[in-house]
MIPASE-605369 format. One line per field, with one value per residue: residue number from 1; y, x, z of N, C-alpha, C in turn. Coordinates in steps of 0.02 Angstrom, whole numbers, plus 50000, padded with zeros to 5 digits. Example, Ala and Ser with C-alpha at 12.3 -4.5 7.8 and 13.67 -1.06 7.14 Angstrom:
2
seq	[1|2]
n.py	[49716|49888]
n.px	[50660|50642]
n.pz	[50390|50354]
ca.py	[49775|49947]
ca.px	[50615|50684]
ca.pz	[50390|50357]
c.py	[49835|50002]
c.px	[50660|50645]
c.pz	[50390|50394]
END
This chain:
384
seq	[1|2|3|4|5|6|7|8|9|10|11|12|13|14|15|16|17|18|19|20|21|22|23|24|25|26|27|28|29|30|31|32|33|34|35|36|37|38|39|40|41|42|43|44|45|46|47|48|49|50|51|52|53|54|55|56|57|58|59|60|61|62|63|64|65|66|67|68|69|70|71|72|73|74|75|76|77|78|79|80|81|82|83|84|85|86|87|88|89|90|91|92|93|94|95|96|97|98|99|100|101|102|103|104|105|106|107|108|109|110|111|112|113|114|115|116|117|118|119|120|121|122|123|124|125|126|127|128|129|130|131|132|133|134|135|136|137|138|139|140|141|142|143|144|145|146|147|148|149|150|151|152|153|154|155|156|157|158|159|160|161|162|163|164|165|166|167|168|169|170|171|172|173|174|175|176|177|178|179|180|181|182|183|184|185|186|187|188|189|190|191|192|193|194|195|196|197|198|199|200|201|202|203|204|205|206|207|208|209|210|211|212|213|214|215|216|217|218|219|220|221|222|223|224|225|226|227|228|229|230|231|232|233|234|235|236|237|238|239|240|241|242|243|244|245|246|247|248|249|250|251|252|253|254|255|256|257|258|259|260|261|262|263|264|265|266|267|268|269|270|271|272|273|274|275|276|277|278|279|280|281|282|283|284|285|286|287|288|289|290|291|292|293|294|295|296|297|298|299|300|301|302|303|304|305|306|307|308|309|310|311|312|313|314|315|316|317|318|319|320|321|322|323|324|325|326|327|328|329|330|331|332|333|334|335|336|337|338|339|340|341|342|343|344|345|346|347|348|349|350|351|352|353|354|355|356|357|358|359|360|361|362|363|364|365|366|367|368|369|370|371|372|373|374|375|376|377|378|379|380|381|382|383|384]
n.py	[49944|50117|50229|50336|50491|50601|50533|50520|50586|50695|50721|50802|50829|50866|50852|50726|50688|50658|50505|50372|50196|50048|49907|49830|49713|49547|49527|49659|49748|49916|49985|50125|50213|50312|50418|50405|50494|50472|50444|50321|50250|50155|50200|50099|50016|50029|49942|49804|49788|49652|49539|49489|49590|49715|49828|50002|50046|49952|49930|50043|50032|49928|49988|50085|49991|49945|50032|50166|50176|50211|50321|50513|50572|50548|50445|50493|50417|50429|50435|50484|50403|50422|50304|50286|50191|50083|50120|50148|50268|50372|50521|50593|50592|50662|50808|50841|50762|50815|50944|50901|50852|50965|51032|50964|50898|50857|50930|50846|50711|50647|50537|50487|50370|50355|50252|50138|50171|50195|50328|50479|50602|50732|50702|50685|50786|50878|50821|50821|50970|51006|50932|51009|51145|51069|51048|50968|50846|50692|50569|50496|50427|50380|50238|50138|50210|50331|50467|50555|50706|50821|50780|50761|50884|50952|50871|50913|51042|51038|50967|51084|51178|51280|51250|51116|50942|50813|50651|50537|50466|50382|50327|50221|50112|50200|50223|50338|50385|50423|50579|50642|50597|50665|50790|50792|50765|50853|50964|50890|50872|50935|51006|51092|51132|51138|51140|50992|50935|50942|50857|50727|50556|50424|50355|50292|50230|50130|50011|50122|50149|50186|50238|50273|50411|50548|50530|50440|50542|50626|50566|50532|50650|50683|50580|50609|50736|50759|50766|50692|50582|50395|50288|50207|50165|50080|49971|49868|49939|50002|50012|49993|49934|50060|50153|50095|50125|50265|50299|50227|50320|50423|50357|50346|50441|50446|50491|50447|50367|50214|50100|50021|49979|49885|49779|49678|49745|49778|49791|49707|49621|49719|49839|49810|49768|49893|49984|49909|49923|50061|50083|49987|50089|50191|50276|50350|50361|50329|50185|50090|49977|49893|49805|49767|49669|49569|49478|49521|49514|49469|49399|49264|49335|49453|49413|49396|49542|49561|49490|49553|49663|49647|49596|49720|49815|49847|49899|49840|49743|49662|49574|49540|49415|49351|49244|49276|49231|49170|49054|48893|48910|49051|49080|49009|49096|49200|49165|49112|49232|49291|49218|49218|49333|49290|49228|49284|49417|49441|49431|49343|49323|49201|49141|49021|49042|48951|48830|48889|48948|48835|48752|48853|48864|48721|48695|48790|48733|48618|48658|48707|48589|48535|48588|48596|48468|48444|48533|48546|48508|48618|48726|48692|48696|48831|48892|48840]
n.px	[50036|50019|50128|50056|50076|50009|50013|50127|50243|50354|50510|50560|50684|50806|50946|50965|50921|50784|50760|50757|50829|50776|50789|50900|50969|50961|50885|50849|50929|50979|50897|50832|50697|50557|50500|50375|50248|50186|50266|50385|50331|50312|50280|50235|50364|50473|50455|50552|50689|50718|50815|50918|50947|51086|51112|51108|51204|51277|51343|51417|51488|51564|51636|51712|51803|51862|51897|51945|52053|52140|52086|52076|52012|51909|51760|51620|51589|51527|51345|51182|51052|50897|50784|50677|50629|50539|50406|50296|50239|50114|50051|49971|50032|50123|50131|50136|50242|50351|50346|50360|50497|50564|50568|50602|50718|50855|51023|51117|51075|51140|51105|50996|50858|50748|50705|50646|50493|50401|50390|50333|50367|50322|50301|50429|50520|50453|50480|50627|50651|50618|50719|50831|50888|50952|51107|51198|51182|51249|51228|51112|50986|50906|50838|50758|50631|50531|50581|50586|50596|50549|50593|50713|50767|50737|50844|50945|50951|51001|51126|51194|51202|51291|51343|51319|51359|51350|51391|51371|51271|51120|51031|50982|50884|50777|50755|50788|50849|50959|50968|50907|51004|51115|51115|51106|51236|51310|51353|51447|51549|51676|51835|51843|51822|51679|51517|51429|51520|51617|51612|51541|51581|51527|51420|51277|51195|51150|51029|50946|50918|51031|51146|51205|51272|51270|51234|51359|51467|51430|51471|51601|51664|51649|51712|51838|51852|51825|51880|51853|51764|51751|51682|51579|51426|51377|51294|51166|51122|51107|51219|51337|51468|51529|51490|51574|51700|51711|51701|51817|51933|51907|51950|52076|52177|52132|52133|52081|51954|51911|51829|51725|51587|51512|51419|51303|51276|51317|51437|51521|51670|51768|51723|51773|51913|51957|51931|52025|52132|52158|52169|52276|52370|52358|52461|52458|52479|52359|52240|52110|52035|51940|51838|51697|51653|51547|51431|51423|51411|51551|51685|51803|51917|51954|52025|52171|52201|52145|52217|52338|52309|52279|52412|52480|52396|52449|52360|52245|52121|52006|51915|51782|51708|51634|51485|51526|51553|51691|51761|51861|52010|52005|51968|52055|52168|52140|52130|52256|52315|52272|52302|52439|52444|52415|52299|52276|52301|52231|52058|51959|51815|51741|51640|51523|51584|51681|51590|51482|51536|51602|51491|51394|51484|51503|51360|51354|51446|51395|51285|51331|51392|51283|51214|51305|51282|51181|51115|51033|50906|50907|50879|50768|50687|50674|50611|50483]
n.pz	[49984|49973|50042|50180|50205|50277|50406|50464|50575|50601|50710|50846|50865|50776|50748|50729|50608|50628|50633|50702|50749|50700|50726|50851|50831|50724|50550|50509|50572|50603|50511|50451|50536|50515|50672|50785|50844|50961|51119|51143|51046|50886|50713|50551|50489|50346|50191|50180|50079|49929|49965|49881|49830|49815|49941|49958|50039|50049|49923|49928|50024|49972|49865|49931|49987|49886|49800|49857|49896|49783|49746|49754|49834|49967|50011|50109|50261|50376|50394|50412|50349|50232|50196|50084|49991|49884|49899|49817|49771|49749|49648|49727|49852|49838|49841|49979|50042|49982|50032|50161|50166|50117|50219|50326|50312|50367|50420|50436|50348|50234|50130|50011|49969|49850|49771|49670|49645|49546|49528|49420|49286|49315|49463|49511|49475|49567|49692|49683|49666|49797|49874|49835|49888|49985|50009|50084|50030|50003|49921|49807|49772|49621|49548|49476|49424|49328|49278|49176|49056|49136|49271|49238|49207|49345|49405|49334|49366|49497|49488|49424|49512|49609|49736|49742|49827|49790|49773|49738|49619|49567|49440|49387|49267|49229|49084|49016|48891|48749|48732|48826|48933|48886|48919|49026|49081|49036|49129|49195|49094|49108|49165|49264|49446|49485|49536|49529|49453|49533|49642|49603|49598|49573|49461|49397|49255|49209|49106|49031|48896|48808|48691|48528|48424|48489|48606|48654|48619|48719|48834|48805|48806|48943|49004|48962|49002|49133|49318|49436|49420|49470|49446|49324|49270|49143|49084|49025|48906|48735|48673|48542|48426|48356|48455|48551|48504|48506|48646|48675|48641|48726|48844|48830|48886|49008|49184|49305|49312|49384|49375|49249|49178|49060|49033|48948|48839|48645|48604|48545|48464|48385|48454|48592|48571|48532|48650|48750|48683|48695|48839|48868|48800|48876|49002|49114|49297|49369|49337|49255|49361|49381|49250|49149|49024|49005|48903|48765|48638|48591|48506|48485|48408|48504|48596|48600|48612|48721|48822|48816|48865|48993|49029|49015|49092|49250|49352|49339|49404|49395|49272|49176|49068|49035|48964|48823|48659|48641|48618|48629|48616|48609|48757|48813|48790|48849|48979|49016|49015|49144|49239|49253|49294|49427|49560|49673|49629|49538|49459|49366|49260|49170|49121|49024|48904|48858|48827|48770|48650|48586|48569|48471|48358|48323|48294|48174|48086|48064|48004|47879|47828|47807|47711|47602|47573|47522|47422|47313|47375|47461|47371|47315|47429|47450|47341|47347]
ca.py	[49998|50179|50291|50389|50542|50613|50484|50526|50632|50693|50712|50865|50823|50852|50828|50652|50666|50629|50443|50318|50146|50012|49841|49821|49650|49529|49552|49711|49774|49963|49999|50172|50207|50386|50416|50420|50564|50440|50434|50253|50209|50174|50191|50051|50014|50028|49874|49778|49751|49587|49504|49471|49668|49761|49882|50062|50048|49888|49967|50119|50005|49884|50025|50119|49940|49912|50094|50214|50178|50246|50390|50559|50593|50464|50458|50508|50346|50414|50468|50459|50383|50411|50255|50300|50158|50023|50132|50148|50318|50389|50566|50615|50591|50701|50873|50837|50743|50866|50982|50885|50840|51038|51074|50938|50863|50876|50937|50772|50673|50640|50486|50486|50355|50355|50198|50101|50215|50222|50405|50504|50654|50790|50685|50686|50855|50908|50790|50858|51037|51018|50936|51046|51172|51032|51033|50913|50773|50666|50515|50503|50361|50387|50194|50103|50263|50367|50536|50593|50758|50849|50757|50761|50959|50974|50851|50962|51105|51011|50963|51141|51215|51296|51215|51036|50901|50757|50605|50468|50465|50306|50322|50145|50092|50265|50245|50415|50407|50471|50647|50678|50585|50702|50857|50781|50748|50926|50995|50848|50867|50994|50994|51146|51091|51185|51098|50909|50900|50953|50810|50669|50499|50376|50372|50235|50255|50070|50015|50181|50155|50235|50225|50313|50465|50590|50515|50426|50583|50671|50526|50531|50705|50688|50557|50648|50807|50756|50740|50666|50512|50335|50212|50234|50096|50079|49906|49851|49978|49997|50020|49941|49935|50113|50178|50091|50149|50334|50296|50201|50373|50458|50326|50342|50481|50466|50486|50455|50317|50156|50058|50029|49922|49894|49717|49678|49787|49759|49818|49668|49627|49775|49886|49789|49787|49980|50007|49871|49952|50126|50049|49974|50147|50244|50311|50384|50325|50297|50169|50077|49934|49835|49811|49713|49676|49506|49470|49592|49470|49469|49326|49260|49393|49512|49386|49410|49605|49579|49456|49612|49723|49602|49600|49789|49863|49814|49908|49806|49683|49629|49568|49489|49432|49290|49256|49290|49179|49153|48989|48871|48935|49138|49079|48976|49135|49253|49141|49109|49307|49299|49160|49239|49393|49273|49218|49350|49500|49463|49383|49339|49281|49187|49075|49016|49061|48886|48779|48923|48957|48776|48730|48877|48842|48654|48690|48823|48691|48561|48670|48717|48534|48495|48645|48570|48398|48432|48584|48556|48515|48702|48766|48679|48741|48920|48902|48827]
ca.px	[49995|50062|50144|50011|50115|49977|50012|50208|50263|50425|50519|50570|50760|50831|51023|50985|50907|50718|50760|50795|50847|50714|50814|50982|50989|50922|50903|50833|50962|51006|50848|50788|50599|50518|50478|50300|50215|50173|50330|50401|50295|50334|50240|50241|50418|50476|50478|50637|50710|50730|50863|50972|50978|51133|51088|51159|51241|51343|51377|51448|51560|51605|51663|51761|51848|51901|51926|51957|52134|52157|52057|52127|51956|51866|51678|51606|51561|51473|51295|51112|51031|50824|50777|50612|50626|50494|50331|50258|50228|50067|50045|49934|50054|50198|50154|50144|50299|50399|50334|50406|50570|50583|50546|50630|50773|50911|51096|51151|51052|51175|51084|50918|50835|50692|50719|50572|50428|50356|50392|50333|50401|50298|50315|50505|50512|50422|50539|50687|50653|50612|50784|50899|50937|50985|51194|51239|51166|51298|51214|51043|50959|50831|50836|50680|50570|50525|50580|50571|50626|50544|50623|50802|50766|50750|50899|50992|50972|51043|51211|51240|51207|51383|51352|51306|51404|51332|51449|51344|51209|51116|50979|50962|50821|50736|50727|50768|50870|51014|50953|50906|51062|51170|51091|51126|51296|51338|51392|51511|51597|51724|51881|51827|51807|51615|51456|51434|51599|51673|51598|51531|51618|51497|51389|51257|51165|51121|50955|50921|50927|51082|51171|51215|51324|51247|51253|51415|51498|51437|51492|51672|51682|51626|51750|51889|51878|51814|51941|51836|51718|51813|51647|51506|51398|51323|51262|51117|51099|51110|51286|51357|51517|51556|51498|51632|51774|51705|51722|51894|51972|51916|51990|52162|52218|52086|52176|52027|51910|51929|51762|51704|51543|51472|51394|51247|51271|51321|51490|51550|51746|51800|51735|51818|51995|51967|51947|52078|52203|52170|52188|52348|52420|52357|52515|52437|52491|52287|52216|52055|52039|51877|51814|51652|51618|51494|51371|51431|51421|51618|51716|51875|51968|51981|52057|52240|52209|52127|52279|52391|52273|52299|52472|52510|52370|52445|52304|52167|52107|51958|51886|51712|51686|51566|51428|51534|51586|51769|51794|51904|52068|52004|51946|52114|52220|52124|52143|52327|52364|52232|52341|52505|52458|52405|52245|52271|52307|52178|52001|51936|51751|51738|51591|51499|51620|51712|51542|51438|51567|51604|51423|51389|51526|51465|51298|51362|51487|51343|51249|51372|51406|51218|51191|51343|51286|51094|51099|50965|50864|50894|50854|50693|50641|50682|50578|50428]
ca.pz	[50007|49978|50119|50210|50241|50341|50481|50466|50624|50615|50777|50844|50868|50698|50740|50705|50540|50625|50605|50752|50726|50704|50784|50867|50809|50685|50482|50489|50619|50583|50464|50477|50512|50560|50732|50787|50884|51029|51143|51146|50984|50812|50660|50524|50454|50276|50173|50155|49999|49919|49998|49837|49797|49852|49961|49930|50096|50048|49873|49952|50072|49928|49820|49979|50010|49814|49739|49882|49898|49729|49731|49774|49883|49993|50019|50189|50280|50428|50371|50413|50299|50238|50151|50045|49941|49866|49925|49759|49793|49703|49642|49766|49913|49824|49865|50038|50042|49953|50075|50229|50145|50124|50298|50373|50281|50419|50399|50459|50307|50179|50080|50012|49926|49812|49717|49642|49685|49507|49514|49358|49273|49383|49543|49513|49474|49635|49747|49671|49686|49871|49908|49790|49940|50046|49984|50112|50015|49952|49890|49795|49725|49599|49517|49475|49415|49262|49302|49113|49038|49189|49322|49225|49210|49392|49418|49299|49400|49558|49468|49409|49567|49635|49800|49733|49838|49773|49764|49712|49593|49532|49382|49339|49263|49209|49031|49000|48825|48739|48724|48904|48962|48859|48929|49100|49062|49025|49204|49208|49059|49125|49212|49321|49511|49498|49548|49530|49436|49585|49682|49590|49594|49562|49428|49355|49210|49175|49094|49009|48822|48786|48625|48470|48422|48527|48678|48664|48634|48778|48878|48785|48833|49022|49028|48938|49046|49200|49347|49499|49426|49482|49434|49297|49249|49074|49079|49006|48863|48673|48651|48489|48407|48353|48514|48601|48481|48534|48722|48687|48624|48789|48890|48832|48927|49070|49248|49358|49298|49405|49365|49188|49173|49003|49037|48910|48746|48574|48589|48494|48463|48374|48503|48657|48555|48550|48725|48768|48660|48742|48909|48858|48790|48947|49033|49182|49354|49386|49276|49283|49410|49368|49182|49128|48959|48985|48856|48726|48567|48581|48484|48496|48382|48536|48630|48602|48635|48792|48848|48810|48909|49065|49050|49027|49149|49308|49407|49327|49446|49383|49197|49170|48992|49048|48916|48760|48626|48653|48583|48668|48590|48644|48815|48844|48790|48908|49040|49036|49043|49198|49293|49224|49363|49490|49571|49722|49611|49469|49468|49289|49249|49098|49130|48963|48847|48822|48815|48715|48592|48554|48542|48425|48333|48299|48254|48135|48036|48045|47959|47832|47795|47777|47642|47544|47550|47499|47384|47271|47424|47492|47321|47310|47485|47447|47300|47372]
c.py	[50067|50210|50342|50441|50592|50588|50501|50583|50631|50731|50783|50885|50809|50848|50760|50625|50664|50545|50413|50239|50092|49942|49856|49754|49600|49561|49617|49755|49854|49998|50063|50179|50286|50376|50431|50473|50537|50431|50350|50201|50224|50162|50129|50065|50006|49963|49868|49761|49693|49581|49494|49531|49680|49816|49940|50066|50005|49910|50009|50077|49973|49930|50066|50054|49934|49987|50153|50226|50215|50309|50456|50592|50548|50487|50448|50435|50349|50471|50449|50461|50388|50363|50254|50253|50102|50042|50144|50236|50364|50474|50618|50635|50627|50762|50865|50810|50777|50927|50965|50878|50914|51051|51038|50899|50887|50885|50870|50716|50673|50582|50480|50439|50348|50304|50167|50123|50247|50291|50440|50547|50719|50775|50683|50745|50878|50891|50828|50929|51036|50985|50969|51083|51132|51006|50986|50855|50752|50626|50493|50444|50366|50318|50186|50152|50292|50443|50566|50665|50810|50838|50768|50854|50987|50943|50894|51027|51091|51019|51022|51188|51216|51259|51154|50996|50841|50723|50547|50488|50410|50335|50265|50122|50151|50269|50310|50427|50430|50541|50680|50652|50642|50761|50865|50780|50825|50970|50962|50847|50926|50968|51049|51119|51149|51125|51019|50879|50907|50887|50737|50611|50449|50371|50305|50263|50184|50060|50068|50207|50201|50196|50280|50379|50506|50593|50477|50474|50626|50627|50518|50590|50725|50642|50589|50720|50804|50721|50698|50598|50460|50280|50245|50154|50102|50028|49906|49913|49967|50014|49963|49970|50019|50172|50165|50116|50219|50347|50269|50278|50410|50421|50326|50383|50488|50432|50457|50383|50242|50100|50062|49969|49934|49809|49729|49734|49739|49773|49760|49668|49683|49826|49862|49796|49870|49986|49954|49894|50028|50139|50039|50037|50190|50220|50329|50327|50292|50271|50122|50014|49878|49837|49748|49718|49608|49523|49538|49566|49479|49391|49311|49307|49448|49482|49402|49491|49609|49540|49519|49653|49707|49606|49669|49825|49830|49827|49865|49747|49632|49626|49514|49494|49370|49302|49268|49234|49169|49103|48959|48906|49006|49119|49057|49040|49192|49226|49129|49176|49318|49272|49186|49300|49352|49282|49276|49414|49503|49410|49407|49303|49283|49116|49081|49034|49006|48861|48822|48927|48897|48750|48766|48847|48782|48666|48727|48773|48638|48595|48691|48650|48517|48539|48609|48499|48384|48508|48601|48559|48590|48743|48759|48722|48798|48930|48897|48883]
c.px	[50024|50060|50087|50047|50087|49977|50094|50216|50318|50444|50569|50655|50798|50911|51028|50939|50826|50709|50788|50788|50795|50751|50894|51004|50946|50937|50902|50880|50990|50955|50831|50721|50591|50501|50397|50291|50204|50245|50346|50363|50318|50297|50259|50312|50410|50476|50535|50630|50714|50796|50922|50984|51025|51111|51133|51228|51316|51372|51427|51528|51598|51657|51737|51822|51912|51921|51962|52022|52164|52137|52083|52068|51935|51794|51671|51568|51507|51423|51238|51086|50930|50821|50686|50598|50552|50419|50293|50213|50185|50071|50012|49959|50109|50187|50147|50218|50354|50404|50390|50476|50600|50615|50605|50696|50822|50982|51130|51130|51097|51162|51026|50906|50772|50671|50656|50518|50389|50352|50378|50363|50389|50309|50383|50525|50508|50478|50604|50704|50653|50686|50844|50921|50957|51059|51219|51221|51220|51284|51140|51040|50903|50796|50771|50617|50572|50525|50572|50599|50588|50585|50684|50819|50797|50822|50965|51018|51021|51112|51231|51236|51273|51392|51338|51357|51387|51387|51438|51279|51178|51034|50970|50909|50756|50729|50734|50803|50911|51020|50957|50970|51112|51171|51120|51203|51349|51381|51444|51555|51644|51779|51899|51790|51738|51552|51451|51507|51631|51668|51591|51578|51585|51434|51352|51194|51129|51052|50923|50918|50969|51125|51174|51251|51310|51261|51301|51474|51489|51470|51568|51684|51688|51695|51826|51909|51862|51867|51908|51800|51773|51760|51585|51493|51342|51312|51196|51074|51091|51162|51308|51440|51572|51540|51560|51701|51779|51738|51800|51936|51976|51952|52082|52202|52179|52129|52136|51990|51940|51888|51730|51644|51493|51443|51317|51241|51293|51375|51531|51646|51785|51808|51772|51901|52001|51963|52005|52138|52212|52201|52253|52394|52410|52418|52514|52457|52422|52258|52154|52068|51985|51855|51765|51627|51567|51448|51384|51444|51503|51655|51795|51943|51991|52021|52135|52235|52189|52187|52335|52376|52309|52367|52498|52476|52385|52401|52256|52166|52054|51929|51836|51704|51649|51512|51437|51563|51654|51793|51845|51980|52061|52004|52029|52183|52205|52140|52214|52340|52322|52282|52410|52503|52447|52341|52225|52267|52258|52109|51966|51853|51747|51701|51563|51529|51651|51646|51495|51466|51569|51535|51389|51413|51516|51418|51306|51397|51442|51293|51267|51359|51330|51191|51237|51332|51206|51075|51049|50890|50830|50853|50784|50640|50621|50635|50504|50398]
c.pz	[49995|50050|50123|50245|50282|50417|50490|50509|50632|50688|50783|50847|50803|50688|50738|50655|50551|50629|50665|50713|50734|50745|50791|50851|50758|50611|50472|50544|50569|50523|50498|50480|50547|50632|50736|50843|50958|51060|51173|51101|50919|50763|50622|50503|50376|50256|50169|50085|49987|49948|49947|49794|49838|49886|49950|49984|50076|49979|49890|49992|50030|49895|49865|49987|49937|49772|49783|49905|49835|49699|49777|49837|49912|50010|50097|50197|50342|50405|50396|50351|50286|50174|50137|49990|49937|49900|49887|49756|49736|49697|49704|49844|49906|49842|49947|50061|50024|50011|50157|50216|50139|50172|50331|50363|50314|50390|50404|50389|50243|50133|50075|49959|49901|49764|49710|49674|49621|49495|49429|49346|49332|49463|49565|49526|49527|49682|49736|49675|49761|49900|49880|49841|49982|50022|50043|50078|49975|49901|49878|49757|49707|49555|49513|49450|49343|49278|49233|49111|49101|49243|49296|49223|49288|49434|49384|49333|49473|49529|49444|49448|49596|49686|49808|49777|49840|49741|49722|49675|49549|49504|49354|49335|49238|49148|48993|48925|48821|48749|48792|48939|48953|48893|49006|49118|49057|49070|49212|49161|49054|49179|49276|49378|49519|49497|49542|49510|49480|49633|49657|49574|49567|49524|49387|49323|49162|49163|49065|48931|48786|48727|48580|48477|48470|48577|48703|48660|48672|48829|48873|48826|48907|49028|49011|48998|49118|49244|49420|49480|49433|49445|49386|49263|49193|49067|49060|48953|48796|48636|48596|48477|48406|48401|48558|48580|48501|48609|48712|48691|48700|48851|48892|48872|49000|49131|49311|49352|49324|49372|49291|49186|49111|48976|48996|48867|48707|48553|48525|48501|48443|48433|48585|48647|48548|48603|48764|48749|48683|48802|48899|48853|48838|48992|49104|49233|49367|49326|49299|49315|49387|49291|49183|49058|48935|48936|48811|48650|48548|48569|48500|48452|48429|48584|48649|48629|48705|48849|48862|48860|48994|49080|49069|49080|49195|49363|49394|49367|49442|49323|49214|49097|49000|48983|48839|48720|48602|48599|48637|48665|48643|48715|48853|48851|48849|48977|49061|49061|49113|49246|49275|49310|49414|49517|49630|49688|49558|49475|49374|49290|49161|49086|49064|48914|48809|48786|48752|48649|48562|48525|48473|48364|48289|48261|48186|48076|48034|47987|47889|47791|47762|47708|47579|47544|47522|47473|47354|47331|47463|47435|47310|47372|47475|47395|47293|47421]
END
């Protein structure tokens, strides 16, 4: 059911963000819930996210452990979190919710999640306008909504604000499209330390129907100019070979990006070769630590270049090429390069590369042999 914001009674003491811990033990230990108006009583607790979904806190902690050592600035770990995800907030609740957020979002609240609420463009716009003055906000999760053009415009206003301190932005699953994302990236495509370009380190654009020349050039410009971004997720989009080649040019001189996720696109072998070559040629002291090329229609043609990248990019610690048709020899080439680095130093994901490649190649070969053995039968079938 939808959250009744009329029943939400905010606490007097906003030094703690108006939130108390739900439990001290058990699976829900540490979850934040609103204080009730009656002393000693609490209203209903927020729904718990599915167990298999990584929480924002876990992702944040994981990033700190893997990437912060390489970053010139660390993310703030001591923070009060407001988790309003999975409420399926309807349009009628948004005005009051916006009013309460604008009035009571305390100075110690640095993480706000509005994920998976089916927010439409008008609703997202109203909520983002309400939180814009809260420049202490470091992490914002808008994943699983449909913020649309109006929501994106309000978000752009936040990103261009000179006082913006946002370090992490999650826009996964908003179906924004390339044109809208291109506009959002404009304030980030600069080396000047102003607005979000001064602070943003983690950007999730997964599952947004991104691809094409305009969008990719905007991404490339951001990767080339921005000096703060360390992690970007571009998985589950529509990027193709030409898009990957454009991105590769911007990675050749990038000195800050540590984690690039291109899983579940269609960049193909040539796209992977272009990116691997660019990273191998990157002479900066800081280079990519984690790469994900899984499920990208890559074949064995890219394996020699991937092996070279593994050897030359000594900062690289993780590479995922699972779900690609690398074939037996190609997979062995990549796995041998990873083995030379050592299991403790390098993690390789290569599942479904041996068997899938072999099966497909065998079926293709059988089809060719059958066509060669029965040419007339095939011709007659086409005529019928």
